[in-house]
C-alpha positions, 0 to 999 in steps of 0.5 A: 500500500502506498501510504502517501495521501492516506489518513492514519490513526496511530494509537500511542503515537507520542512516544517510543515506536509510535513517535518514530512511526508517526514521523516516518509515515508523515515524511512519506506524505501521510496524514497521521492522527496520533493518540497519547496520554501524557500531557507533555508528550501530547503538547510536543506532538502538537508542536511537531504538527500532529493532530493529537487525541488525548486518550488513555486506552486502559479505560473505555473512556479513552476508547470513546474519546478516540471514536468521538474525535474521528467520527465521520472521518475517512480513516484509511489505516488504523495502527493499534500500537499503544501498549502498557506493561504490567507486573505479575510475578509472585516471586517478587510480590503479590500482583496488583490486579487493577494494574493487570486489568489496565494492561489487558484493557489497553493491549487487547480490549482497546484494539478490538473495540477500535477495530469493531467501531471503525470497521464500517469506515474502513470498509468504505475506503477503496483500500484500507489497512489494520496494523496490530502491533503484538510482540515476539512475546506473543510467540513464546512468553517470558516468566516475568511478564505473563499478563503482557505476554497473554495480551499480545498472544491474544491480540495475535490470535485475534489478528490471525482470525480477523485476517481470514474474515477480511480476506475477500475485502479491501482491508489488509491486515498486518501483524507486527511482532517487534523484539525488545525495543529501546523505549520507556516500556523496556527500561531495565531490560534487554541490555545492548540487544535492544533495537532502536525505535527508529529502525523498528519503525522503518521495518514496520513502514516497509511491511505496510508498503509491501502489504506484508501479512506479518512483520517479524522485526529484528531478532523476532525473525530468528525467534520465528525460525526457532519456533518453526523448528521447535516450539518447545525450544522457543519457549525454553529460550524465552521463558527466562528472557 
């Protein structure tokens, strides 16, 4: 798909992978509407020339704010990029279930709600695209982040089924599986193995432009190869990552 001239709704577009992705898509001639939840980053995005929707996707109110802001707009591409982490490790402390619920809402429920509500608008376009950003951890989880991993695995399953449902429509469905990327979400993890957000975004844009069904970004390519040979080995490698 040629992104130039397209109107793109990008969740979590004020920081990390989303911010880099917004910049690269805008540079290619797309109109990018971004969402964010931190006032300082929202203001910075506005200064950079983006239309910004303030929305915390861990709540239904955040989803409703986005839907209200884009009602009646011609959205060509929806990118579900926003995500939250959540601690859930009994070896460290009792989990905070309210925090876990926010993670599930932002990472899984919000994309499903946005896709469902924007489906009529997407179907009305000559060509459209849904991009769901999952994770290499959707393939094999790590023991320290079971809630985050579960949300990404759930979104991966949803994406696979959604692609099959929409196979005879003009809506292309792309799943993006990043590795550990240098963002605030991954602070303290990954060490020198982290991928830059700029490089990650570039691979996502390339996948969009080539109509890929699945973008295994960076080291996720290797994980997918291992998983194709031995799912048990992939799980063993990732469980203590």
